C-alpha positions in Angstrom: 2.4 4.1 34.7 0.0 4.1 31.8 -0.4 1.5 29.2 2.3 1.1 26.6 1.6 2.6 23.1 0.1 0.2 20.5 2.5 -1.5 18.1 3.0 0.5 14.9 1.3 -2.2 12.7 -1.9 -1.7 14.7 -1.8 2.1 14.0 -1.3 1.4 10.2 -4.2 -1.2 10.2 -6.4 1.3 12.0 -5.5 4.0 9.5 -6.1 1.7 6.5 -9.5 0.5 7.9 -10.6 4.1 8.4 -9.5 5.2 4.9 -11.1 2.2 3.3 -14.4 3.0 5.2 -14.2 6.6 4.2 -13.6 5.8 0.5 -16.1 2.9 0.6 -13.4 0.5 -0.6 -14.8 -2.4 1.5 -17.6 -2.8 -1.0 -15.1 -3.8 -3.7 -12.1 -5.1 -1.7 -11.1 -6.8 1.5 -8.2 -5.4 3.4 -6.2 -8.4 2.4 -6.9 -7.7 -1.3 -5.8 -4.1 -0.9 -2.6 -5.1 0.8 -1.9 -7.7 -1.8 -2.5 -5.3 -4.6 -0.1 -2.7 -3.1 2.5 -5.4 -2.4 3.0 -6.6 -6.0 5.8 -4.7 -7.6 7.7 -6.1 -10.5 11.5 -6.0 -10.4 13.8 -7.0 -13.2 17.4 -8.1 -12.7 19.9 -8.5 -15.5 23.4 -9.6 -15.0 25.8 -6.7 -14.8 22.9 -4.2 -14.6 21.2 -2.5 -11.7 17.8 -3.7 -10.5 15.0 -2.1 -12.5 11.7 -1.5 -10.7 8.5 -1.9 -12.9 5.8 0.7 -13.1 2.8 0.8 -10.8 -0.5 -0.5 -12.2 -3.4 1.8 -12.8 -5.2 0.0 -10.0 -2.3 0.6 -7.6 -2.2 4.3 -8.5 -6.0 4.5 -7.8 -5.6 2.8 -4.5 -2.7 5.0 -3.3 -4.8 8.1 -4.3 -7.9 6.9 -2.5 -6.0 6.0 0.6 -4.3 9.4 0.6 -0.8 7.9 0.6 2.0 9.2 -1.5 3.5 6.2 -3.5 7.1 5.5 -3.0 9.3 7.8 -5.1 11.0 4.9 -6.8 7.7 3.9 -8.3 6.7 7.3 -9.8 
């Protein structure tokens, strides 16, 4: 039998590393900084109302575009 496939997170990290290299993002960001930037999404909860998701920052939109990733529909 062959080796088992790599865990999905390794595939995502490999993709992210390649895209960051292609777009020369490593000169301005570490991978940790990019992941942190894309992880921050404001949510607002009010009693009796549904959860409201804040808008993406300009920096988040730029990073999604440079990484070639479609932002989540709930954020557009």
